[in-house]
C-alpha positions as a Markdown table, in Angstrom:
| # | Residue | x | y | z |
|---|---|---|---|---|
| 1 | Met | 103.3 | 116.7 | 83.0 |
| 2 | His | 102.7 | 116.3 | 79.3 |
| 3 | Val | 101.4 | 112.8 | 79.6 |
| 4 | Lys | 98.5 | 111.3 | 81.5 |
| 5 | Lys | 97.4 | 107.9 | 82.5 |
| 6 | Gly | 96.0 | 106.0 | 79.6 |
| 7 | Asp | 97.9 | 107.9 | 76.9 |
| 8 | Thr | 99.7 | 106.0 | 74.2 |
| 9 | Val | 103.3 | 107.0 | 74.1 |
| 10 | Val | 106.5 | 106.3 | 72.2 |
| 11 | Val | 109.9 | 106.0 | 73.9 |
| 12 | Ile | 112.3 | 108.3 | 72.1 |
| 13 | Thr | 115.6 | 107.4 | 73.8 |
| 14 | Gly | 117.2 | 104.6 | 75.7 |
| 15 | Lys | 117.3 | 100.8 | 75.5 |
| 16 | Asp | 113.6 | 100.7 | 74.6 |
| 17 | Lys | 113.7 | 103.3 | 71.9 |
| 18 | Asp | 110.8 | 103.3 | 69.4 |
| 19 | Lys | 108.7 | 101.1 | 71.6 |
| 20 | Arg | 105.0 | 102.1 | 71.9 |
| 21 | Gly | 102.8 | 101.4 | 74.9 |
| 22 | Lys | 100.1 | 102.7 | 77.2 |
| 23 | Val | 100.9 | 104.8 | 80.3 |
| 24 | Leu | 99.9 | 102.7 | 83.3 |
| 25 | Gln | 100.9 | 105.1 | 86.1 |
| 26 | Val | 102.2 | 108.7 | 86.3 |
| 27 | Leu | 104.6 | 109.7 | 89.1 |
| 28 | Pro | 104.6 | 113.5 | 89.0 |
| 29 | Lys | 106.8 | 114.1 | 92.1 |
| 30 | Glu | 109.5 | 112.1 | 90.5 |
| 31 | Asn | 108.7 | 113.2 | 86.9 |
| 32 | Arg | 108.5 | 109.6 | 85.8 |
| 33 | Val | 106.0 | 107.3 | 84.1 |
| 34 | Ile | 105.4 | 103.6 | 84.0 |
| 35 | Val | 104.7 | 102.4 | 80.4 |
| 36 | Glu | 103.2 | 99.0 | 79.5 |
| 37 | Gly | 105.9 | 96.7 | 78.0 |
| 38 | Val | 108.8 | 99.2 | 78.4 |
| 39 | Asn | 111.8 | 99.0 | 80.8 |
| 40 | Ile | 110.9 | 95.5 | 82.0 |
| 41 | Val | 113.0 | 94.5 | 85.1 |
| 42 | Lys | 113.2 | 91.2 | 86.9 |
| 43 | Arg | 112.5 | 90.9 | 90.6 |
| 44 | His | 113.4 | 87.8 | 92.6 |
| 45 | Thr | 110.7 | 87.2 | 95.2 |
| 46 | Arg | 110.6 | 85.0 | 98.2 |
| 47 | Pro | 107.6 | 82.7 | 98.9 |
| 48 | Arg | 105.0 | 84.2 | 101.3 |
| 49 | Pro | 102.3 | 82.1 | 102.7 |
| 50 | Gly | 99.0 | 83.0 | 101.0 |
| 51 | Leu | 100.3 | 86.1 | 99.3 |
| 52 | Thr | 102.7 | 85.5 | 96.4 |
| 53 | Gln | 104.5 | 82.8 | 94.5 |
| 54 | Ser | 108.2 | 82.6 | 94.7 |
| 55 | Gly | 110.4 | 83.0 | 91.6 |
| 56 | Ile | 111.5 | 85.6 | 89.1 |
| 57 | Ile | 108.8 | 88.1 | 88.3 |
| 58 | Glu | 109.0 | 90.6 | 85.4 |
| 59 | Lys | 107.4 | 94.0 | 85.8 |
| 60 | Pro | 107.7 | 97.4 | 84.2 |
| 61 | Ala | 109.8 | 100.0 | 86.0 |
| 62 | Pro | 109.4 | 103.8 | 85.7 |
| 63 | Ile | 111.2 | 105.8 | 83.1 |
| 64 | His | 111.7 | 109.6 | 83.0 |
| 65 | Ala | 108.9 | 111.5 | 81.4 |
| 66 | Ser | 111.2 | 113.4 | 79.1 |
| 67 | Asn | 112.0 | 110.1 | 77.3 |
| 68 | Val | 108.5 | 109.7 | 76.0 |
| 69 | Met | 106.3 | 111.5 | 73.5 |
| 70 | Val | 102.5 | 111.3 | 73.1 |
| 71 | Tyr | 101.5 | 109.2 | 70.0 |
| 72 | Cys | 99.1 | 111.0 | 67.7 |
| 73 | Glu | 96.6 | 108.5 | 66.1 |
| 74 | Arg | 95.7 | 110.9 | 63.3 |
| 75 | Cys | 99.3 | 111.6 | 62.3 |
| 76 | Gly | 100.5 | 108.1 | 63.0 |
| 77 | Ala | 103.7 | 109.4 | 64.8 |
| 78 | Pro | 104.9 | 110.7 | 68.1 |
| 79 | Arg | 104.2 | 114.4 | 68.4 |
| 80 | Arg | 104.6 | 117.2 | 70.9 |
| 81 | Ala | 101.6 | 118.4 | 72.8 |
| 82 | Arg | 100.4 | 122.0 | 72.9 |
| 83 | His | 97.9 | 123.3 | 75.5 |
| 84 | Lys | 94.8 | 125.0 | 74.1 |
| 85 | Val | 92.0 | 126.7 | 76.0 |
| 86 | Leu | 88.5 | 126.0 | 74.5 |
| 87 | Gln | 85.7 | 128.5 | 74.4 |
| 88 | Asp | 84.0 | 126.9 | 77.4 |
| 89 | Gly | 87.2 | 127.5 | 79.4 |
| 90 | Gln | 88.4 | 123.8 | 79.3 |
| 91 | Lys | 92.2 | 123.3 | 78.9 |
| 92 | Val | 93.1 | 120.4 | 76.5 |
| 93 | Arg | 96.2 | 119.0 | 75.0 |
| 94 | Val | 96.4 | 119.1 | 71.2 |
| 95 | Cys | 98.9 | 117.8 | 68.6 |
| 96 | Val | 101.3 | 120.5 | 67.4 |
| 97 | Lys | 101.1 | 119.3 | 63.7 |
| 98 | Cys | 97.5 | 118.3 | 63.0 |
| 99 | Gly | 95.6 | 119.9 | 65.9 |
| 100 | Glu | 93.9 | 116.7 | 67.0 |
| 101 | Ser | 93.0 | 116.6 | 70.7 |
| 102 | Phe | 94.7 | 114.1 | 73.0 |
| 103 | Asp | 92.1 | 114.6 | 75.7 |
| 104 | Lys | 88.9 | 112.7 | 74.9 |
């Protein structure tokens, strides 16, 4: 996957287009990601003694990984990521335009 947990991403298509948020969870088997503040759905919950409150709860739902791009802080825009192998053998993701590393 081209995104990892903790990355800042921008949604490039859909109802939440141009929204920016942090990746909360990555679901590689389904090729989906959960992004903070994006694709918010409402769930109606029943009261459970000692566990949860009843009512309508809003939570983020997964979106397809192809609908997000990694946000480059240096460029100030969403960019594609390229994989680069460093001299010590470590594989990192870098910005295609400026070469800034996304893996800190």
